N, C-alpha and C positions, 0 to 999 in steps of 0.2 A: 787540621789545617795543612795547606801546602806550603812547604818551606824551601826556599832557595838559599843554600849556603855557598858563599863565595870564598873559596880557599881549599887547599889540599894538605895543609899541615896538621899537626897534632890537635890544635885548638879546633879547627874546622871539623876534623874527623870525630873528635869527642862530642862536640855540640850536635853534629849530624846524627851520631848514634843516640844521643840523648833524646832528640826529637823523635826518632824512630821508636825508641823505648816507650815513649809516651803516646804512641799511636798516630803521629803525624806522618805525612808523606814528605820525602826529602829528595831534592835534586842538588847534587854537589856540583858547583861550577868551578872549572879549573882550566888552566892552560896546559896542564901536565896530567892527562888522564891516566898515565901509567902509575902515578903516585896513588891513585884511587882504585887500582885494579881489584883490591879486596872487596870493594863495595858491590861488585857483581855477585858476590856470594851472600849478601845480607838479606836477600829475599824481597818480597813484595814491599813496595813503598820506597825503595832506594834506587836512585839513578845517578849517572854521571853525565855531565854535559858541559857546554861552554858557559862562560860567565853570563852572556846575554840570554842563553836558553834557561839557565837556572833562575835569573832575575825575572824573566817573563813568567816562568812556572810558579814562582812563589807568591802567595798572598802575603807572606812575611819573608823578608830578606835578612840574612845574617852576613855581615861583613867581617870575615875572619882571616884576613891576610896580614902581612907585616904592615906597620904604619907607613913605611916608605912606599909601599905598593898600593896603598888604599885608594888614592884618587884615580890611579890608572885602572885599577880593577873595576871601579864604578863606571869609568868612561867606557870600558869594554862591555860592561853589563848594559849600558845604554840608559840615558836619562828617561826615556819614555817607558822603559820597563820598570823604573823605580817610582814613577809618577803616582803620588798619593799613597804609597806603601810604607808601612813601618819597616825601618831598617835598623836592626840591632847592630850598633857599632862596638865591636870588641877590640878595636885597634888601639895601640899606643904609639906615640911618636918617638920611638927609640932610635937614637942616632949613633950609639957606640957602646962598647963594652964598659964594664964597671970600673970605677976608681974607689978602692976600699968598699966595694960592694954596691956603690951608687951608680946607677945607669945614667947616661947622658940622653937628653931630649933635643929634638930639633925645633921645639916650640919654646915659648916663654910663659911666665905666669900671667901675662896679659893676652894670651892666645891659647888655642887648643887645636888639636887635629880635628876634632869633631866640628868645631866652628868653621874651619876651612872647608870641610866636606859639605856641611849644611849650606854654606854660602854658594858653593859651586853647583850643588844639586838642590835648589830651593823647594822643589815640589816633592822631594822625599821627606819622610817623617822620621828623622834620626832619633834614636834613644841609645845613650851610652849604657852598656851593661857587660858583665863578664870580663871587664878589663882589669880588675884588681885581684885576680886569683889565678892560679895555674890550672892548666888543662885537667890535671888529675883530680881536681876538686870541684869542677864546674857542674857536674851532674850528680844530684842527690848525695852530697858529701855527708860524712858522719864525723862529728866532733863532740868531745865530751861536754862542751859548753852549750850544746844545742845548735839550732840552725844558725849559720853565719849570716852576715848582712851583705847584700849587694847594693851598692850605691848607684843610682841611675839619675839621668837628667835628659832633658829634651824639651822642645817647644810645644809639642802636641800632647795634650792630656789623654786623648783617646789612645794614641800610640803607646803612651806610658802605661795605661791600664792593660793593654794587650801584653806588654812585656812583663808586668807584674804577675799576670796569670801564668806566663811561661815560667817565671822564677819560682812561683809557688809550686808548680809541677816539679820543678827541678830541685826542690828542697831548700829554698832560700827565703829569708826575710828580706824585705825591700825598704830602702830609704830613698824617697824622691827628693832630690836636692834642688829641683827647680829647672830653670831654662838651660839652654845650650851652653851658656857662659860657665855653668858649674862644672863643665868638663875640664876647665882649667885647674880645678882642685881634684877631680876624680881621676884623671889620667895619671897624675903624679903618685897616686896611691900604689900604682904598679911598681914604682921605684922602691917605696917602703916595703911592699910585699916581697920583693926580690932580695932584699938585703940579707935576711937569714939564710937564704939559699946560697948566695954567693959566698958568705962568710963561714957558714957552718953546714952546708949541704942539707939544709932543712927547707924542703919544698912543699911540705904538706901542712898547711895552715891557712887561715882565712881571717878576715877582719869582722868585728861585730860592734854595732852601736848599742850602748847600754844607757839606761835612764834610771 
């Protein structure tokens, strides 16, 4: 699959490397190509381009920028380049540093960042994923308790099936929580995930659904 990754931080680079590892072609979209200079050494299948070029290239698009920059990154990518495509939304609406380990959001429990993005770009098929774990554990994590759970949501069932396939490749179990409104619950999982890190410097863990 051709994958366009929007972003140049640790999350974007980790996911981009994961797609390459599993045989996909990757174009990293960025405003700061100097941050991705090392991608020129990754060999066949790895490219660096603008947001719009990466979105146009990708059959699948991954939005891996900060939450505050998410809408502007998609505007730079161009709505026509996102039309009908599955967009994995990795972002969280983080507004400020932690208080007793608890991050602040710029959304409420009656709203979510992904809902705002889906409303602005209605022809894109957003799926929330990779938002409740740190970059170091996103690709083929190894935990004593077995595969962790990735919680996803979105309005398009075909897009969610595509993302489930990617998650399977990347070593995850998947729980589909329904439509885009479920992002109101999934995005705050990042707050929960971060607390052990901020309080105890414990950043290598993940969530799991048990029955």
